[in-house]
C-alpha positions in Angstrom: 53.2 104.2 108.3 51.4 106.7 106.0 53.3 109.2 104.1 52.5 112.8 105.2 51.9 115.3 102.5 53.7 118.6 102.8 51.3 121.6 103.1 51.7 124.3 100.5 49.7 127.3 99.4 50.2 126.6 95.8 48.4 123.7 94.2 51.5 121.6 93.8 51.6 118.9 96.3 54.6 116.8 97.3 54.1 113.0 97.0 56.4 112.2 99.9 57.3 114.1 102.9 61.1 114.6 103.3 60.4 114.8 107.1 59.0 111.3 106.9 62.0 110.2 104.7 64.5 111.5 107.3 62.8 109.4 109.9 63.1 106.4 107.7 66.8 107.2 107.0 67.5 107.2 110.7 65.5 104.0 111.1 67.5 102.0 108.5 70.7 102.5 110.4 69.9 99.3 112.3 68.7 97.3 109.3 69.8 93.7 108.8 70.7 91.9 105.7 73.2 89.7 104.0 76.3 90.9 102.1 76.6 89.8 98.5 79.8 91.5 97.7 82.0 94.2 99.0 80.6 96.3 96.2 77.3 96.7 98.1 79.1 98.9 100.7 80.5 101.1 97.9 77.0 101.4 96.4 75.6 102.5 99.7 78.3 105.1 99.9 77.6 106.3 96.3 73.8 106.6 96.9 74.4 108.5 100.1 76.8 110.9 98.2 74.0 111.4 95.7 71.6 112.3 98.6 74.0 115.0 99.7 74.6 116.2 96.1 70.9 116.8 95.5 70.9 119.4 98.3 74.3 120.7 97.4 73.2 121.4 93.9 70.1 123.2 95.3 72.3 125.3 97.6 74.7 126.3 94.7 71.6 127.3 92.6 70.2 129.5 95.4 73.6 130.9 96.3 74.0 132.1 92.7 70.5 133.6 92.9 71.5 135.4 96.1 74.7 136.7 94.5 76.8 134.8 97.1 78.9 132.8 94.6 80.1 135.2 91.9 83.5 133.6 91.5 83.4 129.9 90.6 79.8 129.4 91.6 78.5 128.2 88.3 81.6 125.9 88.0 80.8 124.4 91.4 77.2 123.7 90.4 78.4 122.1 87.1 80.9 120.0 89.0 78.2 118.8 91.4 75.9 118.0 88.4 78.7 116.0 86.7 79.5 114.1 89.9 75.8 113.2 90.4 75.6 111.8 86.9 78.9 109.9 87.3 77.6 108.2 90.4 74.2 107.5 88.8 76.1 105.8 85.9 78.1 103.7 88.4 75.0 102.6 90.3 73.1 101.8 87.1 76.1 99.7 85.9 76.2 97.7 89.2 72.5 97.2 89.7 72.5 93.5 89.1 68.9 92.7 90.3 65.6 93.6 88.7 64.6 95.5 91.9 67.7 97.6 91.9 67.4 98.3 88.2 63.8 99.5 88.6 64.8 101.7 91.5 67.7 103.2 89.5 65.3 103.8 86.6 63.0 105.8 88.9 65.9 107.9 90.2 66.8 108.7 86.6 63.2 109.8 85.9 63.3 112.2 88.8 66.8 113.4 87.8 65.6 114.3 84.4 63.0 116.6 86.0 65.3 118.2 88.5 68.4 118.7 86.2 67.1 121.4 83.9 65.7 123.3 86.9 68.9 123.4 88.9 71.0 124.2 85.9 68.8 127.1 84.8 69.3 130.7 86.0 67.7 131.5 89.3 64.0 132.5 89.0 62.2 133.3 92.2 58.9 132.3 90.6 60.2 128.8 90.2 61.6 128.4 93.7 58.8 126.1 94.9 59.2 124.0 91.8 62.9 123.6 92.4 62.4 122.6 96.0 59.6 120.2 95.2 61.7 118.4 92.6 64.8 118.4 94.8 62.9 116.7 97.6 61.3 114.2 95.3 64.7 113.2 94.0 66.1 113.1 97.5 63.4 110.6 98.5 64.1 108.4 95.5 67.8 108.4 96.2 67.2 107.4 99.8 65.0 104.5 98.6 67.8 103.3 96.4 70.2 103.6 99.3 67.9 101.5 101.5 67.7 98.8 98.9 71.5 98.4 98.8 71.8 98.9 102.6 69.6 95.9 103.2 72.2 93.7 101.4 74.8 94.4 104.1 75.3 92.5 107.3 74.0 94.0 110.6 75.7 97.2 111.6 78.0 97.4 108.5 77.7 100.8 107.0 75.7 102.2 109.9 78.2 104.9 111.0 79.1 105.7 107.4 75.5 106.3 106.5 74.9 108.3 109.7 77.9 110.6 108.9 76.7 111.0 105.3 73.2 111.7 106.5 74.8 114.6 108.5 76.4 115.9 105.3 73.0 115.9 103.5 71.3 117.6 106.5 74.0 120.3 106.5 73.3 121.0 102.9 69.5 120.9 103.4 69.6 123.4 106.2 71.7 125.8 104.0 69.2 125.3 101.2 66.1 126.0 103.3 67.8 129.0 104.9 68.6 130.5 101.5 65.2 129.7 100.2 63.6 131.8 103.0 65.9 134.7 102.3 65.1 134.5 98.5 61.3 134.4 98.9 59.3 136.4 96.3 57.9 139.7 97.4 54.6 139.7 99.3 53.0 141.1 96.1 53.6 137.7 94.5 51.3 136.0 97.0 50.3 133.2 94.7 54.0 132.3 94.1 55.0 132.5 97.8 56.0 129.4 99.6 54.2 128.8 102.8 56.6 130.2 105.5 55.4 127.6 108.0 56.5 124.8 105.7 60.1 126.2 105.4 60.3 126.8 109.1 59.0 123.4 110.0 61.4 121.7 107.6 64.3 123.6 108.9 63.4 122.9 112.5 63.1 119.2 111.7 66.5 119.2 109.9 68.0 120.9 113.0 66.4 118.3 115.3 67.6 115.4 113.1 71.1 116.7 113.0 71.1 117.1 116.8 69.9 113.5 117.2 72.5 112.2 114.8 75.2 114.1 116.6 74.3 112.3 119.8 74.4 109.0 118.1 77.7 109.8 116.4 79.1 110.8 119.8 78.1 107.4 121.2 79.6 105.6 118.2 82.8 107.5 118.0 84.1 107.3 121.5 86.5 104.7 120.2 86.7 105.9 116.7 87.3 109.5 115.6 90.0 112.1 115.3 89.2 114.3 118.3 90.1 117.5 116.5 87.7 116.7 113.7 84.8 116.2 116.1 85.8 119.3 118.1 85.6 121.4 114.9 82.3 119.8 113.9 80.7 120.5 117.3 82.0 124.1 117.3 80.6 124.8 113.8 77.3 123.2 114.7 77.0 125.3 117.9 77.4 128.4 115.8 75.2 127.3 112.9 72.4 126.2 115.2 72.4 129.6 116.9 72.2 131.4 113.6 69.5 129.0 112.3 67.4 129.8 115.4 67.1 133.4 114.2 65.3 132.0 111.1 61.8 133.1 112.3 63.0 136.6 113.3 64.0 137.7 109.8 67.6 138.0 110.8 69.4 136.4 107.9 73.2 136.1 107.4 73.2 133.7 104.5 76.8 134.1 103.5 78.1 133.2 107.0 75.6 130.4 107.6 76.2 128.8 104.2 80.0 128.9 104.7 79.6 127.3 108.2 77.3 124.6 107.0 79.5 123.9 104.0 82.4 123.3 106.4 80.2 120.9 108.3 79.5 119.0 105.0 83.2 118.6 104.5 83.9 117.5 108.1 81.1 114.9 108.0 82.3 113.7 104.6 85.7 113.0 106.0 84.1 111.1 108.9 82.0 109.0 106.5 85.1 108.2 104.5 86.9 106.9 107.6 84.0 104.7 108.5 83.7 103.5 104.9 87.4 102.4 105.0 86.8 100.7 108.4 83.8 98.8 107.0 85.7 97.8 103.8 88.5 96.3 105.9 86.0 94.5 108.1 84.2 93.0 105.0 87.5 91.9 103.5 88.5 90.1 106.7 91.4 92.3 107.5 92.4 93.8 110.9 91.2 97.3 111.6 93.0 100.0 113.6 91.6 100.6 117.0 90.6 104.2 116.0 89.3 105.8 112.8 92.0 108.5 112.8 94.4 106.2 111.1 91.8 105.7 108.3 91.3 109.4 107.5 92.9 110.5 104.2 95.9 112.7 104.4 
């Protein structure tokens, strides 16, 4: 399937479409493979966490630019940067095959381009460059995740990856929403991101989140703390309504960011529960009938 280029007014072109990547992410949830060690599951979890962190760092950067994180905002960004680098070090240390080592090396190359941009002070003239490099790094992290996912037996890691995909999508929607509200003035036409691109990416992220919510509902009828899913659905109903105002220049970035951030945490808890369940299954132990018992206190 060919990789679709993302249209932009500026000359910079994106080598891989994140829209295409998200389709692939959803597609790999049914991949088959053979488990080498239980460490493969942990590696998938780490790579998926990195996927979310890329968007989380972008969100923190834009929130600082919008003046929405005056207290502790820079510290939150630095913490996310440090966590990403810690996970990258763990993945590099555990990449035991040449293919995995090459993939990690490519992630590192992309990270070195993205890191200085996200750590620098916000500059509206570099907004497109930031998003371009964030998306490029996101794609490389997903390719690394797929390489490790293929080492697991059928269905192992499926729900965990799906829940972590939701975490990334929540952060991505917040990032795109903030990017639209922080667009340079019309006088800076040459620096202005194509509005259609932002709108299309946001609409696709909303559709992908909706589709995954349906699949999570099917998968969690036997699995999840009911209160957690109720809160997640409630937050999503509100966030989706607010995001639908995206094309009407009605922005409430503080409220939307806070809601989507809560959804990131809720889906992270869900992913952790699924990870524990899969870990027990791989070790040959008996699992609880539901995932509520696996949620951390």
